[in-house]
N, C-alpha and C positions, 0 to 999 in steps of 0.2 A: 537490519535487524532483527534478532530472534528471535527464537518459539516461546523462550522462557521471557524476556521480556513484553512479547507482545502478551502474555496469560498475567500478569502482575499487574497491568492498564484496568483501569474502572474501566465499564462496558461503556459510558458519554466519552471518557476521554477517546477511547477506539474509535467509536465513531464520527468525531473531530479529526480524527488522524488517518480515519480512510479518506475523508471526503479533502481535506490539503493535501495530501498523496497523491491523487486522482489527479486535483486538476496542476501537479507540480508537472506529474507524471505526461499529460496533455499538453505541457506546454513545453517537454523537453523532447516529444515528438514533433512539434510543430520546428520548436525550432533546429532539429535535426536534420527536417526537409529542408528550412530554405538551404542551413548550410549545415555541412557532419559536424558531428560533436566530433572532440577528442578523445573520448571513450565509450563506443555505441552500445559494450558492454550494460551500461547504467543500465537504459534504458531495461534490458531486459530482470537485472537484478529489480527494478523500482515496481517492474508488472509484478515478480514473486513477490514483493511481500508486501505490495496491496492483498494481491492472491490470500496471502497467509491470516492478514486480519480480516478481511471477509470471511474466512472462510473460519479459526479464531471469533469472532463475530454468529454466526449461523450455529457451531457451537452452542455457545452462553443458546441459543434463543430457543432449539431444542429441549435443550436438559432443564427450561422453566419452563415446559410446558408441562 
């Protein structure tokens, strides 16, 4: 997900999306531990996407104070 797409999302949508992505990430890591994924780079990509979303949430939090 691009940074521009993340910035366009509302805060509530962003929070819900982060929660959903974290659940998906955890499931992906578990699946990879049991049987290797076809493309393990997806784990890294998803982790970075989650970090981008959390960073945007934190920036919004700091700007509202």
